[in-house]
C-alpha positions as CSV (number, residue, x, y, z in Angstrom):
1,M,139.3,140.1,90.6
2,D,140.5,139.2,87.0
3,V,143.1,141.8,86.7
4,V,143.1,141.4,82.8
5,A,139.4,141.6,82.3
6,G,138.7,144.5,79.6
7,L,142.5,144.2,78.2
8,S,141.8,142.5,74.5
9,S,145.7,142.1,74.1
10,L,146.2,139.6,77.2
11,S,143.1,137.7,76.3
12,F,143.3,134.0,75.5
13,E,141.8,134.5,71.6
14,S,144.1,137.6,71.0
15,E,147.1,135.0,69.7
16,L,145.1,132.6,68.0
17,T,145.0,133.0,63.8
18,E,141.6,133.4,62.1
19,D,141.3,129.5,61.7
20,E,142.0,128.2,65.3
21,K,139.7,131.4,66.1
22,K,137.1,128.7,64.4
23,L,137.8,126.4,66.9
24,L,137.3,128.3,70.0
25,Y,133.5,126.4,70.0
26,L,135.2,123.6,71.4
27,R,136.6,124.9,74.7
28,A,132.7,125.4,75.9
29,R,132.4,121.7,74.4
30,S,134.8,120.2,76.5
31,A,133.7,122.3,79.9
32,G,130.5,121.3,79.2
33,L,131.2,117.6,78.8
34,T,134.0,117.8,82.0
35,F,131.1,119.6,84.0
36,C,127.9,117.1,83.0
37,G,130.1,113.9,83.2
38,C,131.1,114.9,86.8
39,A,127.6,115.9,87.8
40,H,126.1,112.6,86.4
41,A,129.0,110.4,87.9
42,A,128.4,111.4,90.9
43,F,124.3,111.8,90.4
44,V,125.2,107.4,89.7
45,C,127.0,107.0,92.9
46,Q,124.7,108.9,94.7
47,L,121.7,106.8,93.8
48,L,123.8,103.9,94.3
49,H,124.7,104.6,97.8
50,S,121.0,105.9,99.0
51,L,120.2,102.2,98.0
52,R,122.8,100.2,99.4
53,C,121.9,102.1,103.1
54,S,118.2,101.1,102.4
55,I,118.8,97.7,102.0
56,K,121.3,97.6,105.1
57,S,118.1,98.8,106.9
58,Y,115.7,97.0,105.0
59,T,117.7,94.1,105.8
60,G,119.1,94.9,109.8
61,V,122.0,92.8,109.0
62,T,125.3,93.4,107.8
63,Q,126.0,91.4,104.4
64,S,128.3,91.8,101.6
65,V,126.3,94.7,99.9
66,A,130.0,96.6,100.1
67,S,133.2,95.8,99.8
68,A,133.3,98.5,103.2
69,G,131.4,96.0,105.0
70,N,128.6,98.3,106.2
71,G,126.7,99.4,103.5
72,D,129.3,102.2,102.6
73,L,129.6,102.2,98.5
74,G,133.7,102.4,97.4
75,V,133.6,104.6,94.5
76,G,137.5,103.5,93.0
77,I,139.0,106.1,90.1
78,L,141.3,104.7,87.7
79,G,143.8,108.0,86.3
80,M,144.5,110.9,87.9
81,G,144.6,113.0,85.0
82,R,142.5,116.3,84.7
83,L,139.4,114.3,84.7
84,G,139.9,112.1,87.4
85,K,140.7,114.8,89.5
86,Q,138.1,117.1,88.2
87,L,135.4,114.0,89.1
88,L,137.0,113.5,92.6
89,L,135.6,116.9,93.9
90,G,132.4,116.1,92.2
91,L,132.3,113.0,94.6
92,L,133.7,115.0,97.8
93,E,131.8,118.0,97.0
94,K,127.9,116.5,95.7
95,T,127.2,113.2,97.4
96,S,127.2,112.0,100.9
97,I,130.2,109.2,100.8
98,K,133.0,109.3,103.2
99,P,136.2,110.2,101.8
100,S,137.8,107.0,102.9
101,Y,135.9,104.9,101.1
102,I,137.0,106.7,97.9
103,K,140.3,105.4,96.1
104,I,142.5,106.3,93.4
105,S,144.9,104.2,91.6
106,T,147.4,106.2,88.9
107,R,150.3,105.7,87.5
108,N,152.1,108.7,89.5
109,P,150.4,108.8,93.4
110,G,153.1,110.8,94.8
111,S,152.0,113.7,92.4
112,V,148.6,113.6,93.4
113,E,149.1,112.7,96.9
114,K,149.6,115.9,98.6
115,S,146.6,117.6,96.8
116,L,144.4,114.9,98.3
117,P,142.2,114.7,101.2
118,A,144.1,112.6,104.0
119,E,141.2,110.0,104.0
120,V,141.3,109.2,100.3
121,E,144.1,106.0,99.6
122,C,146.0,106.4,96.4
123,F,148.8,104.0,95.0
124,F,149.2,102.1,92.1
125,N,147.6,99.1,92.2
126,N,144.7,99.0,89.5
127,R,143.9,95.2,90.0
128,R,143.8,96.1,93.9
129,L,141.6,98.7,93.3
130,A,139.4,96.4,91.0
131,A,139.2,93.5,93.5
132,W,137.9,96.4,95.8
133,A,135.3,98.5,94.7
134,D,131.4,98.7,94.1
135,V,132.1,100.9,91.8
136,M,135.2,102.3,89.4
137,F,135.6,105.1,87.1
138,L,138.1,104.5,84.3
139,C,139.5,107.5,83.5
140,C,142.5,106.1,81.4
141,L,143.5,107.4,77.7
142,P,142.2,104.9,74.7
143,S,145.8,104.2,74.1
144,H,146.4,103.0,77.9
145,L,143.3,100.7,77.8
146,P,143.6,97.3,76.4
147,K,146.8,96.9,79.0
148,I,144.7,98.2,81.8
149,C,141.7,95.7,80.9
150,R,144.5,92.9,81.1
151,D,144.7,93.7,84.5
152,L,141.1,93.7,85.6
153,R,139.5,91.2,84.1
154,S,140.1,88.4,86.4
155,H,140.4,91.3,89.6
156,L,136.1,92.7,89.1
157,S,133.8,90.8,90.7
158,K,130.3,90.9,88.7
159,R,129.2,93.0,91.2
160,C,131.5,96.3,90.4
161,L,129.7,98.8,88.9
162,V,132.4,99.8,85.7
163,Y,131.5,103.4,84.6
164,S,133.7,104.8,82.2
165,F,135.2,107.7,80.6
166,T,137.5,106.8,78.0
167,S,136.5,108.4,74.7
168,A,136.7,106.2,71.2
169,V,136.0,102.9,72.8
170,P,132.4,101.2,72.6
171,V,130.8,99.8,75.0
172,T,130.5,96.7,73.6
173,R,134.4,96.7,73.0
174,L,134.9,97.7,76.5
175,A,132.8,94.5,77.8
176,H,134.8,92.4,75.5
177,L,138.2,93.5,76.6
178,L,137.2,92.9,80.2
179,G,134.9,90.3,79.9
180,H,132.1,91.9,81.8
181,D,129.0,93.1,81.5
182,F,128.4,95.5,84.0
183,I,129.4,98.5,82.6
184,I,128.1,102.3,82.2
185,K,129.3,104.5,79.3
186,P,127.7,107.6,78.7
187,Q,127.6,108.3,75.0
188,Y,127.3,112.1,74.9
189,E,126.5,113.9,71.4
190,F,126.9,117.5,69.5
191,V,124.2,119.2,68.1
192,P,124.7,123.0,66.6
193,C,123.5,125.3,69.6
194,D,123.6,129.2,70.2
195,T,124.1,128.5,74.2
196,E,127.6,126.7,73.9
197,D,129.1,129.5,75.9
198,L,126.7,128.2,78.5
199,W,129.6,126.0,79.8
200,L,132.2,128.5,79.8
201,S,132.2,129.8,83.4
202,C,132.2,125.7,84.1
203,C,136.4,126.9,85.0
204,H,136.2,126.1,88.5
205,L,133.9,122.7,88.9
206,T,133.6,123.2,92.6
207,K,131.8,126.4,92.1
208,A,129.4,125.4,89.1
209,L,128.3,122.5,90.7
210,T,126.9,125.4,93.2
211,D,124.7,127.1,89.9
212,P,120.9,126.3,89.9
213,F,121.6,127.1,86.4
214,L,124.4,125.5,85.2
215,I,123.0,121.8,87.2
216,E,119.4,122.5,85.2
217,A,121.0,122.6,81.9
218,S,122.9,119.4,82.7
219,C,119.5,117.8,83.7
220,P,120.2,114.2,81.8
221,L,117.2,114.0,79.9
222,T,117.1,117.4,78.9
223,I,120.5,119.0,78.4
224,K,121.2,122.2,77.5
225,G,124.1,123.7,75.6
226,G,124.3,121.7,72.2
227,I,125.0,118.2,74.4
228,T,122.8,115.5,74.3
229,L,122.4,111.8,76.3
230,S,120.7,109.1,75.0
231,L,117.7,108.3,77.8
232,N,119.7,104.6,77.5
233,W,121.7,106.0,79.8
234,V,119.0,106.4,82.3
235,C,117.8,102.8,81.3
236,A,121.6,101.7,82.3
237,V,121.1,103.3,85.7
238,L,118.6,102.2,86.8
239,Y,118.6,98.2,85.8
240,S,122.2,98.9,87.8
241,L,119.9,99.7,90.8
242,M,118.1,97.0,90.1
243,N,121.2,94.5,89.7
244,V,122.5,96.1,93.5
245,C,119.2,94.8,94.4
246,T,119.2,91.2,93.2
247,S,122.9,90.5,94.2
248,A,121.4,91.4,97.7
249,S,119.2,88.4,97.3
250,L,115.4,90.5,97.8
251,G,112.8,89.6,95.1
252,S,111.3,92.0,92.9
253,T,108.4,93.2,95.7
254,E,111.2,94.6,97.7
255,T,113.4,95.6,94.9
256,I,111.2,97.9,93.0
257,S,109.9,98.7,96.8
258,L,113.4,100.1,97.5
259,I,113.7,101.8,94.1
260,N,110.9,104.0,94.5
261,N,111.7,104.5,97.9
262,I,114.5,106.9,96.4
263,F,112.3,109.2,94.7
264,K,110.0,109.3,97.7
265,E,112.7,110.3,99.8
266,K,113.9,113.4,97.5
267,G,110.0,114.5,97.6
268,V,109.1,113.1,94.0
269,N,105.7,111.6,95.1
270,N,104.4,110.4,91.7
271,V,106.9,107.6,90.7
272,Q,105.1,104.5,88.5
273,L,108.2,102.0,88.7
274,H,106.9,98.6,88.7
275,A,108.2,95.0,88.0
276,H,107.2,95.2,84.2
277,S,108.6,98.6,84.1
278,F,112.0,96.4,83.7
279,I,111.3,93.1,82.4
280,S,109.0,91.9,79.4
281,S,105.5,90.7,80.6
282,S,105.8,88.0,79.1
283,V,108.8,86.8,81.3
284,P,108.6,84.9,84.2
285,L,109.9,86.3,87.5
286,S,112.1,82.8,89.1
287,D,111.2,82.8,92.7
288,E,110.3,86.3,92.1
289,F,113.9,87.6,91.4
290,F,114.7,90.1,89.0
291,P,116.9,88.6,86.3
292,W,120.3,89.6,86.1
293,I,120.0,92.4,83.4
294,S,123.6,93.0,81.0
295,L,123.7,96.6,81.3
296,I,125.3,96.5,78.1
297,D,122.2,95.2,76.3
298,A,120.4,98.2,78.3
299,Q,122.5,100.2,76.0
300,T,122.7,99.3,73.1
301,K,119.1,97.4,72.8
302,D,115.4,98.2,73.2
303,T,114.3,97.2,76.2
304,P,111.2,97.0,78.4
305,L,112.4,100.3,80.6
306,L,113.9,101.9,77.0
307,H,109.7,101.8,76.3
308,F,108.2,102.8,79.1
309,L,110.6,106.0,80.0
310,S,109.6,106.5,76.2
311,S,105.9,106.8,77.1
312,S,105.7,108.4,80.1
313,K,106.6,111.8,80.6
314,S,105.6,111.9,84.6
315,M,108.6,109.4,85.1
316,Q,110.9,111.6,83.1
317,Q,109.8,114.0,85.0
318,C,110.0,112.6,88.2
319,I,114.0,111.4,87.1
320,S,114.8,115.4,86.7
321,A,113.3,116.2,89.7
322,L,115.5,113.6,91.6
323,Y,118.8,114.6,89.7
324,K,118.3,118.3,90.6
325,S,117.2,117.5,94.2
326,H,120.6,115.8,94.5
327,L,122.7,117.7,92.8
328,E,121.1,120.7,94.2
329,R,120.7,120.2,97.8
330,P,124.3,120.6,100.0
331,L,125.9,117.6,100.7
332,K,129.1,118.6,102.5
């Protein structure tokens, strides 16, 4: 129960000047960005985790497709400020990744260790995190990024997906600093909207992630509440799945089959992905393997997958259905 509800003199807005009140819309934007960022990151991790488990089941052998050694996805979070903490909650709440396969590197591990699940390892060693992780989230300030990238540059494996929340640093610049092209950076934009206030109910992330209305509003292809996300982000996510299969030495036929199976497992049956959804028909497949795809190109250039998704409303509906299915199902 909110004991100050209805008491205007005790409200947050009561002490603001008229000029400051004009900026109140930023609260909703901040809450919306946090919710969408964490929800989308959880979706990506669950897709990768599902694919890795499928690869393990398909091959029938324990190969080095995961740093954990048994098919589980190793997730690292670099930085435990407000966003890092919210991201951890989202991953624990909305993915089937075990807490023991999540590691954190922060400058002050002692200040956060007591609030973490016992299985989540926390330390201050960015290089160790980079060498271990299959997916690494950058939740650091832009001013810290150059030094962090110098630490990470020679320790990142090619197969480690870097997912950056660092603002004001374009993905092309980040790729240069890291010497790495397996990077996803969601590019959120804002548009004037009368429904921005819907994000104000996201003050408690774990509770918000159980709200079907907010999950629907955050769907990457149809985000509401004044926030948009480029279709290039979806392309980068799907290309990352393809690269994971390529790094596991799977041919194009097996790759397409396993990716399509992710949709079918969630009851999304009318998926129509095929080899030339990903690459141009003029590009030969060497020994039936997909080439390694730079995610920098996937996010900054026109690609065959971008053209395919742009023209296929049914495929967009499949992706939206997959997103909502992952987020709405209580995994934990």
